[in-house]
C-alpha distance (Angstrom), angle and dihedral (degrees) to the residues before:
residue distance angle dihedral
M1 . . .
S2 3.78 . .
T3 3.81 115.7 .
H4 3.79 95.7 -170.0
P5 3.83 109.2 129.8
L6 3.79 93.3 -118.6
S7 3.81 90.8 48.8
I8 3.80 88.7 54.7
L9 3.79 90.1 49.4
R10 3.80 91.1 50.5
R11 3.79 90.7 51.7
K12 3.78 88.7 53.0
L13 3.79 91.7 50.0
F14 3.79 95.5 50.1
S15 3.82 101.9 30.3
S16 3.80 93.1 96.1
R17 3.77 94.4 53.9
R18 3.79 122.2 95.1
K19 3.81 109.2 -112.9
T20 3.78 126.7 -133.9
K21 3.76 127.6 -155.7
K22 3.79 91.9 -98.8
Q23 3.79 117.7 19.4
T24 3.80 100.7 157.8
N25 3.78 129.3 35.7
R26 3.78 128.0 -146.8
H27 3.81 90.3 -86.4
G28 3.80 92.1 54.5
Y29 3.80 99.7 -108.8
R30 3.77 110.9 151.6
R31 3.76 120.3 -141.0
A32 3.80 110.3 -134.1
L33 3.81 116.5 -132.0
A34 3.77 128.9 -141.2
I35 3.79 112.5 -92.7
E36 3.75 108.3 -148.6
A37 3.80 126.8 -156.0
L38 3.80 107.8 -47.3
E39 3.77 123.7 -138.3
S40 3.78 115.8 -104.5
R41 3.81 116.0 -104.4
Q42 3.79 113.9 175.6
M43 3.77 145.1 -39.2
L44 3.78 121.2 -90.6
S45 3.78 113.6 -84.9
I46 3.81 137.1 164.9
T47 3.80 115.3 -152.4
P48 3.83 117.5 -167.5
L49 3.81 116.0 -130.5
Q50 3.77 130.5 -147.2
N51 3.80 111.8 -83.4
L52 3.80 114.9 -104.4
S53 3.82 118.9 -140.5
V54 3.81 108.4 -133.8
S55 3.80 139.0 173.3
E56 3.82 95.8 -146.4
N57 3.80 133.5 39.5
T58 3.81 123.0 -101.3
G59 3.85 94.1 -101.0
E60 2.98 157.8 117.3
K61 3.79 100.4 118.6
P62 3.83 104.7 -126.7
Q63 3.81 94.7 37.2
S64 3.81 128.7 104.1
K65 3.78 113.4 -151.1
V66 3.82 98.2 169.5
F67 3.81 123.6 78.8
E68 3.78 140.9 167.1
Y69 3.82 124.3 -131.6
A70 3.82 134.8 158.2
G71 3.80 90.1 5.3
Q72 3.80 92.2 -58.1
W73 3.78 136.6 101.2
W74 3.80 122.8 -122.1
T75 3.78 137.9 179.7
V76 3.81 137.3 -170.1
M77 3.81 114.2 -137.1
P78 3.82 136.9 148.3
N79 3.79 125.2 -119.4
S80 3.79 135.3 174.6
S81 3.84 92.7 -68.6
G82 3.82 99.5 45.4
T83 3.80 140.3 -79.0
W84 3.81 117.1 -35.1
V85 3.78 144.5 -177.0
F86 3.81 107.0 -126.5
R87 3.82 123.2 -161.2
L88 3.81 121.7 -150.2
D89 3.81 108.7 -127.8
G90 3.78 107.0 -176.7
T91 3.79 101.4 -47.4
S92 3.82 96.6 -28.8
W93 3.79 129.6 89.6
T94 3.82 116.3 -128.4
P95 3.84 120.2 -163.0
A96 3.82 100.8 -124.4
Q97 3.83 105.9 169.7
Q98 3.78 134.7 6.4
I99 3.81 110.7 -137.8
T100 3.81 98.4 -174.6
T101 3.78 140.2 -17.6
T102 3.80 89.3 -120.2
K103 3.80 111.4 102.7
G104 3.81 105.1 -171.5
F105 3.79 99.3 83.0
H106 3.82 130.4 116.8
A107 3.81 110.3 -154.4
D108 3.78 134.3 -140.6
V109 3.82 113.5 -173.8
K110 3.80 130.6 -154.3
V111 3.82 118.2 -177.4
V112 3.82 119.0 -156.1
D113 3.79 114.0 178.3
D114 3.84 105.0 -52.0
L115 3.82 94.3 -19.0
A116 3.79 123.7 96.5
H117 3.81 111.1 -159.6
V118 3.80 109.1 -159.4
L119 3.79 122.7 -164.8
L120 3.80 105.6 -153.9
F121 3.79 99.5 -157.4
D122 3.79 119.4 -155.0
G123 3.80 105.1 144.0
S124 3.80 114.3 -96.3
S125 3.84 88.8 -11.5
S126 3.82 93.6 65.1
R127 3.81 121.9 142.2
L128 3.81 138.5 -160.8
A129 3.82 122.2 -135.2
T130 3.80 124.8 -174.2
L131 3.79 119.5 -160.1
Q132 3.81 130.1 -174.2
F133 3.79 125.2 -149.1
D134 3.80 115.5 -113.4
A135 3.80 107.3 -158.6
V136 3.81 92.5 -167.2
D137 3.81 94.0 56.0
N138 3.82 92.5 30.5
R139 3.77 93.6 -133.0
F140 3.80 143.3 95.0
E141 3.81 113.7 -100.1
P142 3.85 132.7 -176.5
W143 3.80 111.5 -70.2
A144 3.81 108.1 -102.0
L145 3.82 92.1 -142.2
R146 3.81 91.8 55.7
P147 3.79 112.8 6.6
Q148 3.80 95.9 164.4
L149 3.80 127.3 86.3
V150 3.81 116.7 -104.2
N151 3.79 125.5 -141.0
V152 3.80 113.8 -116.7
P153 3.84 103.3 -156.8
L154 3.80 101.2 -147.2
S155 3.78 118.1 174.6
S156 3.77 122.6 -95.8
G157 3.80 113.1 -89.3
V158 3.82 95.3 27.9
E159 3.82 113.0 159.6
T160 3.80 100.4 -160.4
A161 3.82 142.8 -31.5
T162 3.81 141.8 -151.1
I163 3.82 133.1 -161.5
E164 3.81 137.1 -140.7
V165 3.82 137.5 173.8
D166 3.81 117.9 -141.5
S167 3.81 128.6 -146.1
T168 3.84 92.2 -89.3
G169 3.81 91.5 56.8
R170 3.80 93.8 -106.0
M171 3.81 114.0 143.2
W172 3.80 119.4 -139.8
V173 3.79 131.2 -164.7
A174 3.82 120.5 -161.4
S175 3.80 119.4 -162.2
D176 3.78 140.1 163.4
V177 3.79 122.7 -134.4
K178 3.80 133.1 172.5
S179 3.82 104.0 -48.4
T180 3.82 102.0 -14.7
V181 3.80 143.4 65.6
E182 3.81 113.8 -133.7
V183 3.79 139.6 -170.0
R184 3.80 129.9 -164.0
Y185 3.79 129.3 -172.8
S186 3.80 139.7 -155.3
D187 3.80 133.4 -168.3
G188 3.80 138.1 -163.2
L189 3.79 111.9 12.7
Y190 3.81 90.8 -5.5
T191 3.81 94.3 -117.0
S192 3.80 96.0 146.6
F193 3.79 139.2 15.0
S194 3.78 133.3 -133.7
A195 3.77 127.0 -111.1
P196 3.82 113.0 -82.9
I197 3.81 120.5 -81.2
T198 3.80 113.5 -152.1
L199 3.81 115.1 -134.7
G200 3.79 101.1 177.3
S201 3.76 148.9 -37.1
A202 3.78 128.8 -78.0
K203 3.80 142.2 154.6
S204 3.77 122.2 -86.8
D205 3.83 93.7 -98.3
D206 3.81 96.9 44.1
I207 3.77 120.2 116.5
S208 3.83 140.1 -147.7
A209 3.81 140.6 -162.2
I210 3.81 133.1 -166.5
V211 3.80 128.7 -145.7
A212 3.83 136.5 -177.8
M213 3.80 115.6 -128.9
P214 3.82 127.1 -152.3
N215 3.83 92.9 -122.7
N216 3.83 90.7 74.3
S217 3.77 96.2 -94.2
I218 3.78 140.6 99.6
G219 3.78 129.4 -137.9
V220 3.79 136.2 -157.7
L221 3.82 122.4 -153.5
W222 3.78 120.1 -167.9
S223 3.78 140.0 170.3
N224 3.80 117.1 -115.9
Q225 3.78 108.4 -168.0
S226 3.81 90.2 177.5
A227 3.81 90.7 61.4
K228 3.85 89.7 31.7
V229 3.83 93.2 -130.3
F230 3.80 143.3 92.3
Q231 3.82 112.2 -108.1
F232 3.82 133.2 -160.4
R233 3.81 137.7 -166.9
V234 3.82 131.9 -174.6
H235 3.82 131.8 -146.3
Q236 3.81 121.9 -163.8
D237 3.79 111.9 -132.3
G238 3.80 111.9 -105.8
A239 3.81 95.2 19.0
S240 3.79 122.5 118.4
P241 3.83 107.1 -65.2
T242 3.80 90.4 -123.7
L243 3.82 94.7 51.1
W244 3.82 108.8 98.1
S245 3.79 132.0 156.8
T246 3.77 123.0 -99.4
V247 3.79 115.1 -83.1
E248 3.81 116.3 -81.5
V249 3.79 121.3 -155.9
A250 3.80 112.9 -141.6
A251 3.83 114.8 -130.8
S252 3.80 88.7 -15.5
Q253 3.81 92.5 -177.4
W254 3.82 88.1 72.9
A255 3.81 94.7 60.6
S256 3.79 105.3 113.5
S257 3.79 142.7 142.0
V258 3.81 95.2 -108.5
G259 3.83 108.1 131.2
G260 3.79 108.9 -42.2
S261 3.82 88.9 -18.8
M262 3.77 127.7 -125.2
A263 3.81 108.2 -40.9
D264 3.79 127.7 75.6
D265 3.80 130.5 161.3
H266 3.83 97.6 -96.8
I267 3.84 120.5 102.0
H268 3.80 137.3 151.6
L269 3.83 126.0 172.1
A270 3.80 138.1 -152.1
M271 3.81 126.8 179.8
A272 3.81 124.9 -152.0
S273 3.80 120.7 -147.0
D274 3.82 92.0 -111.3
G275 3.82 90.7 60.8
T276 3.80 98.5 -99.3
L277 3.80 111.7 144.0
Y278 3.81 119.5 -148.9
A279 3.81 120.0 -164.8
A280 3.78 124.3 -173.4
V281 3.82 108.9 -155.4
K282 3.77 141.9 172.1
T283 3.81 118.2 -132.7
S284 3.80 131.8 -150.0
Y285 3.81 97.5 -136.6
D286 3.83 90.8 115.2
S287 3.79 89.3 -166.2
S288 3.79 129.4 120.7
S289 3.82 88.6 -136.4
R290 3.80 92.9 57.6
P291 3.84 130.2 59.9
E292 3.79 119.7 -101.6
I293 3.82 91.9 -171.8
A294 3.82 115.1 45.1
L295 3.80 142.8 163.8
L296 3.81 123.8 -130.2
V297 3.82 118.0 -161.3
R298 3.83 126.6 -164.5
R299 3.80 113.8 -168.5
P300 3.85 123.0 -142.0
N301 3.82 89.7 -101.6
G302 3.80 90.7 62.2
I303 3.80 95.5 -105.6
W304 3.79 119.5 131.6
D305 3.80 120.1 -138.2
N306 3.77 121.0 -132.9
L307 3.81 112.4 -84.8
Y308 3.82 115.3 -81.2
Q309 3.81 116.8 -140.7
V310 3.81 115.3 -132.9
D311 3.82 105.7 167.8
T312 3.79 139.5 -19.1
K313 3.82 90.9 -134.8
G314 3.79 133.5 41.1
T315 3.79 144.6 74.9
R316 3.82 144.3 -133.1
P317 3.84 98.7 28.3
I318 3.81 127.6 -170.7
V319 3.81 130.2 -169.8
V320 3.81 126.2 -142.7
V321 3.81 125.1 -172.9
N322 3.82 126.8 -151.2
E323 3.79 107.4 -171.4
A324 3.81 93.9 179.7
A325 3.79 89.1 60.3
G326 3.80 92.7 37.1
K327 3.81 89.8 -127.7
L328 3.77 144.1 108.9
I329 3.76 132.7 -161.2
V330 3.78 131.8 -154.7
A331 3.81 112.1 -149.8
Y332 3.81 122.0 -167.7
T333 3.79 144.8 158.6
Q334 3.80 117.5 -88.4
S335 3.81 96.2 -120.6
D336 3.81 142.7 -12.4
S337 3.81 89.6 -90.5
G338 3.82 92.8 53.6
G339 3.78 131.4 -108.0
S340 3.77 135.8 143.0
I341 3.80 121.1 -4.4
Y342 3.81 108.3 -116.4
Y343 3.78 129.6 -167.7
R344 3.77 139.1 -167.9
E345 3.78 124.6 -159.6
S346 3.82 130.2 -145.2
P347 3.80 137.6 177.0
L348 3.81 113.5 -108.0
G349 3.79 93.9 -133.1
N350 3.80 101.1 57.8
I351 3.78 111.3 13.2
A352 3.81 109.4 -128.1
F353 3.78 120.7 145.0
G354 3.77 123.5 -137.7
P355 3.81 125.6 -143.7
R356 3.78 123.6 -53.4
Q357 3.81 111.7 -91.8
T358 3.80 134.7 -178.2
L359 3.81 117.7 -106.6
I360 3.85 101.4 170.9
S361 3.79 118.6 8.6
G362 3.79 126.7 -150.2
S363 3.79 133.7 44.2
N364 3.83 105.2 -28.0
N365 3.80 144.1 139.8
N366 3.82 142.4 177.4
V367 3.79 100.1 45.2
T368 3.83 110.2 -159.3
S369 3.79 136.8 -177.8
T370 3.82 140.3 148.2
K371 3.83 135.7 -35.6
Y372 3.78 91.5 -141.2
T373 3.78 135.8 82.2
S374 3.78 108.9 -107.3
N375 3.79 127.8 -138.1
N376 3.80 97.2 -163.4
Q377 3.79 131.3 -4.4
I378 3.79 128.1 5.4
V379 3.79 131.3 -152.0
F380 3.79 120.6 -138.4
L381 3.81 126.7 -170.0
A382 3.79 129.9 -169.7
G383 3.78 131.1 -179.9
S384 3.77 126.3 -115.9
S385 3.81 111.9 176.3
S386 3.84 104.8 -63.5
T387 3.80 93.2 -13.2
A388 3.80 132.3 86.1
R389 3.78 110.3 -152.0
G390 3.76 118.6 -159.6
V391 3.79 144.0 -173.7
L392 3.79 135.7 -166.6
F393 3.79 105.6 -132.5
S394 3.83 121.6 -158.0
F395 3.80 120.0 -165.7
D396 3.78 120.8 -129.4
T397 3.81 103.5 -115.7
A398 3.81 98.9 157.2
A399 3.80 93.6 117.4
P400 3.81 120.7 63.1
V401 3.79 113.8 -106.2
V402 3.79 123.4 -143.4
L403 3.78 116.1 -170.4
N404 3.76 125.7 -165.6
Q405 3.78 107.1 -127.8
P406 3.82 126.1 -158.6
P407 3.79 117.2 -100.3
V408 3.81 117.5 -89.3
V409 3.82 108.9 -114.4
S410 3.81 133.3 -170.5
A411 3.81 119.4 178.1
G412 3.81 92.0 -167.2
P413 3.81 131.4 -116.6
D414 3.81 125.1 -36.1
R415 3.79 115.1 -104.0
S416 3.79 145.6 178.5
I417 3.79 127.6 -129.6
V418 3.80 137.7 172.0
L419 3.79 119.1 -107.8
G420 3.80 108.8 -90.3
Q421 3.79 94.8 35.7
A422 3.81 123.0 104.7
A423 3.78 117.8 -122.7
A424 3.80 114.0 -132.8
L425 3.81 109.2 -133.5
D426 3.80 113.2 -149.3
G427 3.80 107.9 -176.6
T428 3.78 130.9 163.4
V429 3.82 129.5 -157.0
S430 3.79 129.7 -176.5
D431 3.80 130.9 175.6
D432 3.80 140.8 -169.1
G433 3.81 93.5 -122.4
L434 3.80 94.4 -111.5
P435 2.94 136.1 162.8
V436 3.78 102.9 40.4
P437 2.98 121.9 -103.7
T438 3.81 93.1 41.1
S439 3.80 117.1 -129.6
L440 3.84 103.6 173.5
S441 3.82 116.0 171.3
T442 3.82 132.1 176.3
S443 3.80 134.5 -160.2
W444 3.82 140.2 179.8
T445 3.82 119.0 -142.2
K446 3.79 137.3 168.7
F447 3.82 109.3 -107.1
S448 3.82 97.3 -179.4
G449 3.79 141.2 -11.4
L450 3.78 139.9 108.3
G451 3.77 102.9 -103.4
T452 3.79 140.2 43.2
V453 3.81 120.8 -75.5
T454 3.81 120.4 -151.1
F455 3.80 116.8 -163.2
G456 3.79 123.0 -153.5
N457 3.81 88.9 -139.5
G458 3.80 114.9 -12.0
G459 3.80 92.3 -164.3
L460 3.83 95.9 61.6
V461 3.81 123.9 80.4
D462 3.84 89.4 -140.4
S463 3.77 107.8 54.4
T464 3.83 143.4 120.1
A465 3.79 134.8 -106.3
T466 3.81 131.1 -157.4
F467 3.81 125.4 -167.0
S468 3.80 133.2 -143.9
A469 3.83 96.5 -150.6
A470 3.77 141.6 19.3
G471 3.80 117.3 -95.3
T472 3.78 143.8 88.8
Y473 3.79 116.9 -57.2
V474 3.80 131.2 -172.4
L475 3.80 113.2 -153.3
R476 3.78 120.8 -166.0
L477 3.81 127.4 -148.3
A478 3.82 110.2 -160.9
A479 3.80 129.2 -173.4
N480 3.82 125.4 -164.0
D481 3.81 122.9 -167.9
G482 3.79 93.2 -171.3
Q483 3.80 93.8 -93.5
R484 3.78 107.9 36.7
V485 3.79 133.9 35.3
A486 3.81 130.2 -152.5
F487 3.78 131.3 176.3
D488 3.78 144.1 -179.0
D489 3.81 130.6 -159.1
V490 3.78 132.6 -138.3
T491 3.81 124.9 -165.8
I492 3.81 118.3 -137.3
T493 3.80 116.4 -168.1
V494 3.81 110.9 -156.6
S495 3.79 112.2 -165.9
A496 3.78 131.4 -168.0
P497 3.81 121.2 -152.1
I498 3.82 111.5 -86.2
V499 3.79 112.3 -116.5
V500 3.78 106.6 -119.8
D501 3.80 121.5 -163.7
P502 3.82 116.8 -143.4
P503 3.81 114.2 -96.0
Q504 3.79 113.4 -84.2
Q505 3.79 122.3 -135.1
T506 3.76 122.9 -160.2
P507 3.81 109.7 -130.0
P508 3.79 113.9 -126.5
G509 3.77 112.1 -88.6
D510 3.84 96.1 20.5
D511 3.80 120.2 122.8
T512 3.78 115.3 -112.7
E513 3.82 114.8 -116.5
P514 3.84 117.2 -116.1
T515 3.79 114.3 -88.4
G516 3.81 126.6 -145.9
I517 3.77 124.9 -142.0
A518 3.80 132.7 170.1
F519 3.79 132.2 -156.2
Q520 3.83 116.7 -151.9
D521 3.80 125.5 142.8
G522 3.78 112.3 -104.6
L523 3.82 96.0 8.0
F524 3.81 118.9 42.1
P525 2.94 139.0 83.8
Y526 3.83 81.7 -6.2
V527 3.78 134.0 -11.4
T528 3.81 93.5 -106.2
Y529 3.81 93.5 55.0
A530 3.81 109.7 126.7
G531 3.79 101.6 162.0
T532 3.80 99.6 122.9
R533 3.80 119.3 109.6
D534 3.80 119.5 -174.9
T535 3.79 142.2 155.1
K536 3.77 139.8 150.9
I537 3.80 131.1 -121.4
V538 3.80 120.5 -144.7
G539 3.79 125.3 -158.4
G540 3.80 92.7 -155.0
K541 3.83 91.0 55.2
P542 3.81 102.3 36.5
T543 3.82 96.8 173.7
T544 3.82 99.6 41.5
N545 3.81 121.9 105.9
Y546 3.82 119.7 -149.2
G547 3.80 100.7 -174.1
T548 3.81 94.9 127.5
V549 3.81 102.4 43.6
T550 3.81 119.3 116.3
A551 3.82 98.0 -135.4
F552 3.80 138.8 29.7
D553 3.77 133.8 -148.2
V554 3.81 120.7 -156.6
D555 3.79 117.5 -160.9
G556 3.78 147.2 146.9
S557 3.79 96.4 -143.4
P558 3.00 100.0 69.9
D559 3.82 98.0 15.8
I560 3.82 110.4 -112.1
A561 3.82 129.2 157.1
A562 3.81 134.2 -177.9
L563 3.81 125.9 -135.5
L564 3.83 119.4 -156.2
K565 3.78 134.9 176.0
W566 3.80 134.7 171.8
D567 3.79 129.5 -160.5
V568 3.84 102.8 -123.4
S569 3.82 97.4 175.4
A570 3.82 90.0 120.8
I571 3.82 87.0 78.5
P572 3.83 110.3 83.6
T573 3.78 115.2 -115.1
D574 3.82 115.0 -105.3
S575 3.81 89.5 36.2
I576 3.79 113.2 135.5
V577 3.82 117.6 -125.4
V578 3.81 111.4 -134.4
S579 3.83 99.6 178.1
A580 3.79 140.2 -17.4
A581 3.80 138.7 -165.5
I582 3.78 140.1 -180.0
E583 3.81 121.6 -138.4
L584 3.83 121.3 -158.3
N585 3.80 128.0 -178.2
V586 3.80 100.6 -128.7
T587 3.82 121.3 -158.6
N588 3.80 99.1 -168.3
A589 3.79 138.1 27.4
T590 3.80 125.8 -119.1
K591 3.79 136.4 -163.3
H592 3.82 93.4 -145.1
N593 3.80 135.4 71.5
Y594 3.80 124.9 -121.5
E595 3.81 119.1 -156.4
V596 3.81 130.8 -132.9
Y597 3.82 118.0 -137.6
A598 3.81 131.0 177.5
L599 3.80 111.4 -108.7
Q600 3.82 118.2 -131.6
R601 3.80 100.8 -167.7
A602 3.83 127.5 83.3
W603 3.80 92.2 -120.7
D604 3.79 122.1 -173.9
E605 3.80 121.0 -133.4
L606 3.81 95.0 -142.6
S607 3.81 100.1 42.6
A608 3.83 106.5 29.7
T609 3.80 113.9 116.6
W610 3.79 138.3 160.9
Q611 3.81 88.5 -81.5
Q612 3.81 103.3 37.9
Y613 3.80 138.1 32.7
A614 3.81 92.7 -153.9
S615 3.78 136.4 3.0
G616 3.82 107.1 -56.7
Q617 3.85 92.6 -4.8
A618 3.81 113.7 111.2
W619 3.80 125.2 -154.1
I620 3.80 114.1 -115.2
G621 3.79 85.5 -118.9
A622 3.79 124.8 19.8
G623 3.80 111.6 -99.3
A624 3.83 91.9 29.3
N625 3.78 86.5 -76.2
G626 3.78 102.0 128.6
S627 3.79 131.1 100.4
G628 3.77 106.9 -80.7
D629 3.81 94.4 21.9
H630 3.80 92.6 92.5
G631 3.78 137.8 -6.1
S632 3.78 122.6 -92.2
A633 3.82 96.4 -130.8
V634 3.80 117.5 95.3
L635 3.82 108.1 -128.8
G636 3.83 96.7 -170.9
Q637 3.81 143.3 -38.9
L638 3.82 138.5 -112.8
G639 3.80 118.6 -155.5
P640 3.82 107.7 143.6
A641 3.78 117.8 -168.1
S642 3.82 91.0 -166.3
K643 3.80 141.0 27.7
G644 3.81 126.0 -97.7
I645 3.79 133.8 57.7
Q646 3.80 109.4 -10.2
R647 3.81 124.0 -171.3
I648 3.81 125.5 -143.7
A649 3.81 106.2 -158.0
L650 3.80 106.8 -151.8
N651 3.81 115.6 -132.9
D652 3.81 126.7 -139.5
A653 3.80 90.9 -74.8
G654 3.80 88.8 50.6
V655 3.82 92.3 50.4
A656 3.80 89.0 49.9
A657 3.81 90.2 51.8
V658 3.81 91.7 52.1
Q659 3.80 89.7 46.8
A660 3.80 88.7 54.8
W661 3.82 90.4 53.0
I662 3.81 90.0 54.8
D663 3.80 94.8 43.9
D664 3.82 92.5 48.5
P665 3.84 114.1 17.3
A666 3.83 90.1 -174.4
A667 3.81 88.5 65.6
N668 3.81 93.8 54.6
F669 3.80 103.5 115.6
G670 3.80 95.0 151.6
I671 3.78 124.9 -139.4
I672 3.78 142.6 -61.5
L673 3.82 121.6 -137.7
Q674 3.80 111.0 -155.5
D675 3.77 150.4 125.2
Y676 3.77 115.3 -179.7
L677 3.81 93.3 -173.4
V678 3.83 99.3 66.5
S679 3.79 129.7 70.1
D680 3.82 110.6 -157.8
G681 3.81 103.4 89.9
V682 3.79 130.6 -152.4
D683 3.83 127.6 -145.3
F684 3.80 129.6 -155.2
Y685 3.80 140.5 165.3
S686 3.81 121.5 -90.8
S687 3.81 131.0 -142.5
E688 3.83 87.0 -90.9
A689 3.83 92.0 67.6
S690 3.80 112.1 125.2
N691 3.82 91.4 -133.3
A692 3.83 107.3 69.7
A693 3.81 92.0 -154.8
Q694 3.82 89.4 63.5
R695 3.81 95.5 56.5
P696 3.85 123.2 104.7
K697 3.79 113.7 -84.0
L698 3.81 131.5 -159.6
I699 3.83 115.5 -157.2
I700 3.81 120.1 -164.0
N701 3.81 129.3 -176.9
Y702 3.77 111.0 -163.8
Q703 3.80 143.3 168.4
P704 3.83 106.3 -115.1
V705 3.76 123.2 -138.7
P706 3.83 106.8 -82.1
P707 3.81 112.8 -100.6
L708 3.81 92.4 -119.2
A709 3.77 89.6 58.3
L710 3.78 88.7 53.1
H711 3.78 100.8 41.4
G712 3.76 103.8 22.9
S713 3.79 127.8 -126.3
G714 3.75 90.6 -54.0
G715 3.84 90.5 57.3
G716 3.74 124.0 115.7
L717 3.83 96.3 149.0
P718 3.81 111.7 148.1
T719 3.80 116.7 -100.9
N720 3.79 119.4 -134.7
V721 3.80 112.2 -115.4
A722 3.78 122.9 -160.1
P723 3.83 116.4 -104.1
T724 3.79 120.3 -92.3
V725 3.80 113.1 -119.7
N726 3.80 132.5 -169.1
A727 3.81 115.2 178.7
G728 3.81 93.0 -168.4
A729 3.79 134.2 -119.2
N730 3.80 125.7 -34.7
Q731 3.82 114.7 -97.2
I732 3.78 142.4 -155.6
I733 3.82 115.8 -155.7
S734 3.79 138.4 168.9
R735 3.80 120.6 -104.7
G736 3.79 110.4 -91.8
Q737 3.82 91.5 28.1
P738 3.84 117.1 107.8
A739 3.80 118.9 -124.0
M740 3.81 112.1 -122.0
L741 3.81 106.4 -134.1
S742 3.80 113.8 -160.1
G743 3.78 105.3 177.4
V744 3.80 123.4 173.0
V745 3.82 123.2 -148.2
S746 3.80 127.5 -178.8
D747 3.79 130.6 176.8
D748 3.79 141.4 -176.6
G749 3.80 93.0 -122.8
L750 3.80 94.4 -113.1
P751 2.97 133.8 163.5
D752 3.83 88.7 3.2
L753 3.79 125.5 -30.4
S754 3.81 90.8 -141.5
L755 3.82 89.1 66.6
L756 3.80 93.6 61.4
T757 3.81 112.1 115.7
V758 3.78 133.6 172.0
L759 3.80 130.0 -156.9
W760 3.81 135.7 -173.7
T761 3.83 116.9 -150.1
K762 3.79 137.2 169.9
V763 3.81 112.7 -109.6
S764 3.79 98.7 -179.3
G765 3.79 142.4 -8.6
P766 3.81 133.5 103.0
G767 3.79 100.0 -110.1
T768 3.79 137.4 61.3
V769 3.81 119.9 -84.9
S770 3.82 117.2 -153.8
F771 3.81 116.4 -165.1
A772 3.80 119.1 -156.3
D773 3.83 86.7 -139.6
S774 3.80 115.9 -8.3
T775 3.83 91.4 -167.0
L776 3.82 94.8 65.6
A777 3.80 124.6 80.2
S778 3.81 89.8 -142.0
T779 3.81 111.6 51.3
T780 3.81 142.5 110.8
A781 3.79 133.8 -98.0
D782 3.81 129.6 -153.3
F783 3.81 123.1 -158.2
S784 3.81 127.0 -148.6
E785 3.81 95.9 -147.7
A786 3.79 142.6 10.6
A787 3.83 113.1 -88.0
D788 3.80 143.0 102.4
Y789 3.83 115.0 -71.0
T790 3.80 134.8 -173.0
L791 3.82 115.7 -150.2
R792 3.80 125.2 -167.8
L793 3.81 128.7 -150.7
T794 3.82 111.2 -159.4
A795 3.80 126.7 -172.5
N796 3.82 122.5 -164.8
D797 3.80 123.8 -172.6
G798 3.81 94.4 -168.3
E799 3.80 93.9 -91.7
L800 3.79 108.2 34.3
F801 3.76 134.0 29.5
A802 3.77 139.3 -164.6
F803 3.79 134.1 -177.1
D804 3.78 143.4 -167.5
E805 3.81 130.5 -162.9
L806 3.77 137.7 -147.7
N807 3.78 133.8 -170.1
V808 3.82 123.7 -125.7
G809 3.76 119.5 -165.9
V810 3.83 112.2 -158.0
I811 3.81 112.0 -162.5
């Protein structure tokens, strides 16, 4: 069982729910369960709390600065002496831990197990604090593993930011700046954050919020006043940080030209344990006939409900969910100029808001509460000048609550068939019998795939499906009980026989054709290859080793170099190298060139630094820059003018260096990439990158040993020939339209046909390319933005590889 803090938290969240045989499918969709009549708890009550003297208001809008832990309520607020964690004792706030003496921060809090991660937002000077609960002292104290504050490098002009931690333990920060919405991430002890990843466009005063979802994904919702809508994107935990879903438009039917239209820069999120997302928003309709305060709801199947009207007047709304009571409330300020904090309550099952009621009276604004669903009482705070007023709110749960839950759907296991066969579909659907009378219906549809799918009977859970073309198909089984819809997907892989050329034999006396081979951890020349060693050496940190980092930067100001080496022993000795190249996945362009030199020291990946090439072994010159540290001949240059896969074609000296590695493997010390005289650095992924296709690759074309030399004059054994690859014709498509990729691969069947693999990758282009199945020659590709892209189809027979490329213009 996982012991990661977030895994423990998830077990706490779901431990009270009755389990079914199959609650989540392979795509992470959670099946909601029927919630029967709940026991009564208490009548509704609102208890005023002691006022809290503060130096900043209770904003910013999407943030949650109140949280519950160990049966107590806590908040993070600044006062005249700094920023503090306050504990609610009865109805009074007790200062329990000072985080910093700085008092200008606005906090957003994420609790994971006994850790409270606190984003201290102050524009581009924001910080991250992590506190751990001490049960003996009954307070949160600085985390022993990282007690210091960490800089969070948000972009200049940022309006606000929120944090989340996904199921892998990765922390994310969402922020909004100028005309874009950005996310950053951090791993491990969260000591540094990545460069920003842009999710979408927005106006300078738009706003965003991030939320973790129980299907192992995170989502970001933001206002886009240019497009006049609220937009949403999803990232699957563990996927490439830049791989996000296409943009969803929340309650798109409400986008109109009334007033300032639908979107305004006010958002607050809450997530239910079944995967339903609730978003309290403010609109820009500015019309008495349209809502100013509204609720957006995204169901676990990814479908947005129609917009729910909360109030025609108000500002700065938040939403809080109480699953034990089966209710939610939207709290908001009376008017744009401040006033009382109002709220309206609704059942979770069928959204319908009750009358407006007063939560905190007086002159207030910026109501704030918790990120989490509550099982009892909830604390609210709102600012009034230099005072934070609060209440302890108890839901009215005297009457039993019965909620209609979506049907429980399983589409059955994934499978593979051969083109021409029918796939047997074995689905199951169950329901709670609500609403009454029951009107449960089911249907099979094609969700994705190249060809046409014909169902035996699309209305039955047990049916058949036949396919018009080979490829990967996702079929969806949906169930509708008349009020709520649920679905599950099954993947059917339809394969066509691989065309196999007859084995080729090299006639005696003929020259052998050049053979290509690549070396890249996790992919080439076989998926278990792990022969790459790489690190960087940094002049500013002369004793630090970087052998386990996922990306390198090479620069001359400050001085930084990269060391790389590949095990090329798969190439037979005495082979003749014809050409060689290095491919790096570059994440930024540069206006300068960086040179490749052959290293001459037996450096060690896990101990090499600016001062030493191995433990206790110093370079002749610091930075591997002395005579005998590396050769004087330049083997090639890297100076990419754009991001993406960049190739360094090795010159004659580079080919000679690779030849020497093959002739004498003990002399293979790899290369150094450096130029300490230039200042515009270049960054690229290392062999530690989670995505194998992003790792450094060495490509060698060589003349193999002639067959007669291998087998003698009485030879005649067949020689393996690299696969033949055709990626297909170049294409021009419209944005939003998938590219149909119809690659063709043939092979001679050597050394073993079962080893033949194919892979689609992006070579160049500014956006993200998502392949339906990158391991099939015939598939589809979706593109995140309009531009010119180069895609590569590679085939590998276990010993040799070949590839072909095509261009796709997205307009």
